C-alpha positions as CSV (number, residue, x, y, z in Angstrom):
1,M,0.0,0.0,0.0
2,R,1.1,3.6,-0.7
3,I,1.5,6.3,1.9
4,T,2.3,9.9,1.0
5,F,3.9,12.2,3.5
6,V,3.5,15.9,2.6
7,H,6.6,17.8,3.9
8,A,6.1,20.5,6.6
9,D,7.1,23.3,4.2
10,G,4.4,22.1,1.7
11,D,7.0,22.0,-1.1
12,G,7.5,18.3,-1.4
13,E,6.2,14.8,-0.8
14,T,7.7,11.5,0.1
15,Q,5.8,8.4,-1.1
16,V,6.5,5.1,0.5
17,E,5.2,1.5,0.4
18,A,3.9,0.0,3.6
19,A,2.1,-3.2,4.6
20,V,-1.3,-3.7,6.1
21,G,-0.8,-3.9,9.9
22,D,2.2,-1.5,9.9
23,N,2.2,1.4,12.4
24,L,2.3,4.8,10.7
25,L,4.9,6.1,13.1
26,T,7.3,3.3,12.2
27,V,6.7,3.8,8.5
28,A,7.3,7.5,8.9
29,Q,10.5,7.0,10.8
30,M,11.8,4.5,8.2
31,A,11.1,7.2,5.6
32,L,13.2,9.7,7.6
33,M,10.2,11.9,8.3
34,P,10.7,14.3,11.2
35,L,8.5,12.5,13.7
36,E,10.4,11.9,16.9
37,G,8.0,9.5,18.7
38,T,9.8,10.2,22.0
39,C,7.6,7.8,23.9
40,E,8.1,5.0,21.4
41,G,4.4,4.7,20.7
42,Q,3.2,4.6,24.3
43,M,1.0,7.6,23.8
44,A,2.8,9.6,26.4
45,C,3.8,12.5,24.2
46,S,2.7,14.3,21.0
47,T,5.9,14.2,19.0
48,C,4.4,12.0,16.3
49,H,1.5,14.4,15.5
50,V,0.4,14.3,11.9
51,I,-2.5,16.0,10.0
52,V,-4.5,13.3,8.1
53,D,-6.0,14.3,4.7
54,K,-9.7,14.7,5.0
55,E,-10.4,12.0,2.5
56,Y,-8.8,9.4,4.9
57,F,-9.6,10.9,8.3
58,D,-13.1,9.3,8.6
59,R,-11.7,5.9,7.7
60,L,-9.7,5.9,10.9
61,P,-11.1,4.6,14.2
62,S,-12.0,7.4,16.6
63,A,-9.2,8.8,18.7
64,S,-9.3,7.6,22.3
65,D,-9.6,10.1,25.2
66,M,-6.0,9.6,26.0
67,E,-4.9,10.4,22.4
68,E,-7.1,13.5,22.4
69,D,-5.4,14.6,25.7
70,M,-2.0,14.1,24.0
71,L,-3.1,16.1,20.9
72,D,-4.0,19.0,23.3
73,L,-0.3,19.3,23.9
74,A,0.7,19.3,20.3
75,A,1.4,22.6,18.4
76,G,-0.6,23.3,15.3
77,V,-3.4,20.8,15.9
78,R,-6.1,20.7,13.2
79,R,-9.5,18.9,13.1
80,T,-7.9,16.0,11.3
81,S,-4.9,15.7,13.6
82,R,-3.9,12.3,15.0
83,L,-0.9,10.7,16.6
84,A,0.9,8.5,14.0
85,C,1.7,5.9,16.7
86,Q,-2.0,5.3,17.0
87,I,-2.6,4.6,13.3
88,V,-2.4,1.0,12.2
89,L,-2.6,0.7,8.5
90,T,-5.6,-1.1,7.0
91,E,-6.5,-1.8,3.4
92,E,-9.0,1.1,3.6
93,L,-6.0,3.4,4.1
94,D,-4.2,2.6,0.9
95,G,-3.2,5.9,-0.6
96,L,-3.2,7.6,2.8
97,V,-1.9,11.2,2.7
98,V,-0.6,12.8,5.9
99,K,1.0,16.2,6.4
100,I,3.9,16.8,8.7
101,P,3.0,19.8,10.8
102,T,5.1,22.9,10.4
103,E,5.7,22.9,14.1
104,S,7.1,19.4,14.2
105,R,10.7,18.9,15.4
106,N,12.8,15.8,15.6
107,M,15.5,16.2,18.2
108,Q,17.1,12.9,17.1
109,L,17.8,14.2,13.6
110,G,18.5,17.8,14.7
111,R,15.7,19.3,12.6
């Protein structure tokens, strides 16, 4: 399945192949996207915040209260914001497009 990451500056995209069952945070990190995932997917931070394209947002399960609480801490949250660590790829998400927020920062890569 194909996933498209829209770069934070809006000037570029990175398309990658992923498999059903993959975690979006892991896919993003393997593609060198600036999503730190400090808590390693334990939903204890908001460093993997992404903005999901409207076309795909309603295909996702609803965010848990805990995820909503973590999103409250993220900068630049939009209506279609989610934590990448909470998105498990399904066949319905083939072609998924997510934007890296302009406020994102990956301390591990220094950007």
